N, C-alpha and C positions, 0 to 999 in steps of 0.2 A: 521479602517476593516470592517466588518459586518461575523454575524453569522458566519459560518461553517453548513448545513444540505448537510447528508448525502442522496445521492442516493440509497444504499441500504447496506442494513447491514447483515448479518452474524451469528449467534446465534454459531456457531462449526467449521472450515474449518479448514485443514491440507492446511501449507505454501504454499506447492510445485500445489496444488492445486485452486489455492488465483495463485498463481503467474500464473499454468497454460493459467486465465485465465484471469486475470489479460495483458496475450501477447493477448486473441484474444480480447478483448476490444478495445487495442491500437491501431491495424491494421482493427479496424470498423471504431472506433473516436480517435478526442482529447480530451480529457483534461488533468486538472492539476490534481493526488491528490493527498493528503499531511498524510504522514505515520505517526502517532500518539501512541509513546510505541512499535516504534522498534526497536532505538537505538543502531551500531556494530553489531543486525544482519543481515545474508545471507540472502537471497534468494536461496534453499536451488536445483534447477538447471542448474543454473549462474554462482552462488556463489557471483553474486556482494550487496550490500549496501541496504540494502532497505529504513534504513535512519542512514543517518551520521551523524548528532547535534542534543541534545535535546534542543526542542521546547517548551516557554510559557506555552498549552496545559497543557506538564507532570508533 
């Protein structure tokens, strides 16, 4: 598997804002988004898990 290059990096964000942004983005384009460092965390609005288990990058 090759190296991952982020499309965009946010220096400061709020999880609720990120959740809203990702929802809008997913309506426009199909992307695979891998979250790292969010093990066990939930989205504020939907309460869905962000990341189920740790990945080797953590």
